[in-house]
C-alpha positions in Angstrom: -27.2 1.4 28.2 -29.3 -0.3 30.9 -30.1 -3.1 28.4 -26.4 -3.4 27.6 -25.6 -3.9 31.3 -28.2 -6.7 31.6 -26.8 -8.3 28.3 -23.2 -8.2 29.6 -24.2 -9.8 32.9 -26.3 -12.5 31.2 -23.3 -13.4 29.0 -20.9 -13.4 31.9 -23.2 -15.6 34.0 -23.3 -18.2 31.3 -19.6 -18.9 31.6 -18.8 -22.1 33.5 -15.5 -21.1 34.9 -16.2 -17.7 36.5 -13.9 -18.5 39.5 -11.0 -17.7 37.1 -12.0 -14.1 37.2 -11.6 -14.2 41.0 -8.2 -15.8 40.7 -7.1 -13.1 38.2 -8.4 -10.3 40.5 -6.7 -11.9 43.5 -3.3 -11.7 41.8 -1.1 -9.1 43.5 0.1 -5.9 42.0 3.4 -6.5 40.3 6.3 -4.3 39.5 6.6 -4.8 35.8 7.3 -3.1 32.5 5.3 -3.7 29.3 6.4 -3.8 25.7 3.9 -3.8 22.9 5.8 -5.3 20.0 5.3 -8.5 18.0 5.3 -10.2 21.3 3.2 -8.4 23.9 5.7 -8.8 26.8 5.4 -8.2 30.6 8.8 -8.0 32.2 8.6 -8.5 36.0 11.0 -7.0 38.5 11.5 -9.2 41.6 9.0 -12.0 40.7 9.2 -15.0 43.0 9.2 -18.5 41.8 5.8 -19.1 43.5 4.3 -16.0 41.8 5.6 -17.2 38.4 4.0 -20.6 39.0 0.7 -19.0 39.9 0.7 -16.9 36.7 1.6 -19.9 34.6 -1.2 -22.0 36.2 -3.8 -19.3 35.4 -2.5 -19.0 31.8 -2.9 -22.7 31.3 -6.4 -22.7 32.7 -7.3 -20.1 30.1 -6.4 -22.3 27.1 -7.0 -22.2 24.2 -5.1 -19.1 23.3 -5.8 -18.1 19.7 -4.4 -14.6 19.2 -1.0 -13.4 20.4 1.7 -14.1 21.3 2.3 -13.0 24.9 5.3 -13.3 27.2 4.7 -13.1 31.0 8.1 -13.1 32.6 9.7 -16.5 31.7 6.4 -17.8 30.4 5.9 -17.6 26.6 2.3 -18.1 25.4 2.8 -19.4 21.8 -0.7 -18.7 20.5 -2.3 -20.5 17.5 -2.1 -17.3 15.4 1.0 -15.3 15.0 -1.2 -12.2 15.0 1.7 -9.8 14.5 1.7 -10.8 10.8 -1.8 -9.3 10.4 -1.1 -6.3 12.6 2.2 -5.4 10.9 0.5 -5.6 7.5 -2.1 -3.0 8.7 0.2 -0.8 10.7 1.6 1.4 7.8 -2.0 2.3 7.0 -3.3 3.4 10.4 -3.2 6.7 12.3 -4.9 6.3 15.6 -3.5 9.3 17.5 -6.2 11.0 19.6 -8.9 8.9 17.9 -11.8 6.9 19.4 -11.2 3.4 18.2 -13.2 0.2 18.3 -12.0 -3.4 17.7 -15.0 -5.5 16.8 -14.4 -9.2 17.4 -11.4 -8.2 19.6 -10.7 -11.7 20.9 -8.3 -11.4 23.9 -7.3 -7.8 23.0 -3.9 -8.5 21.3 -4.5 -5.9 18.6 -5.7 -3.3 21.1 -2.6 -3.8 23.3 -0.5 -3.2 20.1 -2.6 -0.1 19.4 -1.6 1.5 22.7 1.7 2.6 21.1 -0.4 4.6 18.6 -1.8 6.8 21.4 -5.5 6.7 20.6 -7.9 8.8 22.7 -10.0 5.7 23.7 -9.9 2.0 22.9 -13.0 -0.2 23.1 -13.1 -3.8 22.3 -16.3 -5.7 21.5 -16.6 -9.5 21.8 -19.3 -11.6 23.4 -16.8 -14.4 24.3 -16.4 -14.6 28.1 -13.4 -16.9 27.5 -11.4 -14.2 25.6 -12.7 -11.6 28.1 -11.0 -13.6 30.8 -7.8 -13.7 28.8 -7.9 -10.0 28.3 -8.4 -9.3 32.0 -5.5 -11.6 32.8 -3.1 -9.7 30.5 -4.5 -6.3 31.4 -4.0 -7.1 35.1 -0.3 -6.5 34.4 -0.6 -3.9 31.7 -3.1 -1.8 33.7 -4.4 -0.1 30.5 -7.6 1.9 30.2 -8.9 -0.3 27.4 -12.6 -1.0 27.7 -13.7 -4.6 26.9 -17.4 -4.9 26.2 -19.1 -8.3 26.2 -21.2 -7.2 23.2 -21.3 -8.0 19.5 -21.4 -5.9 16.3 -25.2 -5.8 16.6 -24.9 -3.6 19.7 -22.6 -1.0 18.1 -25.3 1.3 16.6 -26.8 1.7 20.1 -23.6 2.2 22.0 -23.0 5.4 24.0 -20.8 7.0 21.4 -19.5 6.6 17.9 -16.0 5.9 16.7 -13.4 7.5 14.4 -11.8 4.1 13.4 -13.2 0.6 13.6 -11.3 -2.6 13.2 -13.3 -5.6 12.2 -10.9 -8.4 11.5 -12.0 -11.9 10.7 -15.7 -11.4 11.5 -17.8 -10.8 8.4 -17.8 -14.4 7.2 -19.3 -15.4 10.5 -22.4 -13.2 9.9 -25.4 -14.5 8.0 -26.2 -11.0 6.7 -22.8 -9.4 5.8 -24.4 -6.2 4.3 -26.4 -5.7 7.5 -23.2 -6.0 9.5 -21.5 -3.4 7.2 -24.4 -1.0 7.7 -24.0 -1.5 11.5 -20.4 -0.6 11.3 -21.2 2.5 9.1 -23.8 3.7 11.5 -21.3 3.6 14.3 -18.7 5.9 12.7 -18.2 9.6 13.2 -18.1 11.8 10.2 -15.0 11.0 8.1 -14.7 7.7 9.9 -13.0 4.6 8.5 -13.2 0.8 8.9 -10.3 -1.7 8.6 -11.7 -5.1 7.6 -10.3 -8.4 6.6 -12.1 -11.5 5.4 -11.3 -14.8 3.8 -12.0 -14.5 0.0 -12.2 -16.6 -3.1 -9.5 -15.7 -5.5 -11.5 -15.7 -8.7 -13.0 -13.0 -11.0 -16.7 -12.2 -10.7 -19.2 -11.0 -8.2 -20.2 -14.0 -6.2 -19.7 -15.7 -2.8 -19.1 -19.3 -1.8 -21.8 -20.6 0.6 -20.4 -23.7 2.3 -22.8 -26.5 2.8 -21.8 -27.4 6.4 -18.3 -26.3 7.1 -15.4 -24.4 5.6 -12.0 -25.5 6.8 -13.8 -27.5 9.4 -15.4 -24.2 10.7 -19.2 -24.6 11.0 -20.2 -20.9 11.3 -18.9 -19.6 8.0 -21.8 -18.3 5.9 -20.2 -16.5 2.9 -16.7 -16.4 1.5 -16.8 -13.6 -1.2 -14.7 -12.8 -4.2 -13.1 -9.4 -3.9 -15.7 -8.1 -6.4 -18.6 -9.3 -4.2 -17.0 -7.8 -1.1 -16.8 -4.4 -2.9 -20.4 -4.7 -3.9 -21.4 -5.4 -0.3 -19.5 -2.3 0.8 -21.2 -0.2 -1.8 -24.6 -1.5 -0.8 -23.9 -0.5 2.7 -23.0 3.0 1.4 -19.3 2.9 2.1 -16.9 4.7 -0.2 -13.2 4.6 -1.0 -12.9 0.9 -1.1 -9.1 0.4 -0.8 -7.4 -3.0 -1.0 -4.4 -2.9 1.4 -3.1 -6.4 0.8 -4.0 -10.0 -0.1 -2.3 -13.1 1.2 -2.9 -16.8 1.7 -3.3 -18.1 5.2 -0.3 -20.4 5.8 1.0 -22.7 8.5 3.5 -20.0 9.6 0.6 -17.6 10.5 -1.8 -20.2 11.9 -0.6 -23.5 13.4 -1.1 -25.9 16.3 0.8 -25.2 19.5 0.7 -26.5 23.0 -1.4 -23.5 23.9 -4.5 -24.6 22.0 -6.7 -27.6 22.2 -7.7 -29.5 19.1 -6.6 -28.9 15.5 -5.3 -26.0 13.4 -4.8 -25.0 9.8 -2.8 -28.1 8.7 -5.7 -30.3 9.7 -8.2 -28.1 7.8 -6.5 -28.4 4.4 -6.7 -31.3 2.0 -3.6 -33.5 2.8 -3.1 -34.2 -0.9 -3.7 -30.6 -2.2 -2.9 -27.6 0.1 -4.7 -25.3 -2.3 -8.0 -26.9 -1.2 -9.8 -27.2 2.2 -10.6 -30.6 3.6 -14.1 -30.1 2.1 -12.7 -29.5 -1.4 -13.3 -25.7 -1.4 -10.5 -23.3 -2.4 -8.0 -22.9 0.5 -8.3 -19.7 2.6 -6.9 -16.5 1.3 -7.3 -13.1 3.0 -8.0 -9.7 1.8 -7.4 -6.6 3.9 -9.4 -3.4 3.0 -10.0 0.1 4.3 -13.4 1.7 3.6 -14.8 5.1 4.6 -18.0 7.0 4.9 
């Protein structure tokens, strides 16, 4: 764990806007109520206009907001992704009560805040992005949950201080240059009888192969492999997982992912061929997603 502490601090020190953490920590303790529904909402009691302005100013400094949405009093953070669509799709399949749960690639913690209603024993998020770590700390300043956010990646899981009963790994595997290695790292981090919920973009074609984009896929540079479902199942089998279960498949559409005032730059509508929405701007098949559950 000593190496982890050094790694966390190294990542934290690399962030150029660390004073935001001081601003978040300097916020007062507010009388508020939290609701963990499609919108993660903080309802304040007796909030002054000055305090609302202070909260809004910090939220805007923390742009872009990708996962959400969140509501802080009168402030609505309309995030790029309507993440409740994914969470609600998975919700009927999860039972987290009294379980030790990890969210790998947790972003700002939206899914973990939603999971609080499921009453897990422990929730740990892993993501080396200091920017989303700041967003999490901002929201959690009001929620005051016992969620742990580790500035670590999937490669650190196998050496973490304990294993997990359930791991969520949503929208991560196509960012890894060795997907089978990543799956083995997830498997090595599970307790006996453990399970992984995973989603990935996939190519909707028969066969056991994966698209390897030349430079970008949907204008995203760090996409290494986009598999067919058959190839994904083969990866899981090579990593020694069992019970490969497809929970759902769906296209990514502009209802789920779209440009809002809370992000900088472009979103899905800019990533697709303007003349053919079934293709990316590069000419590849447009993004579809598959949601699976696998066990050891």
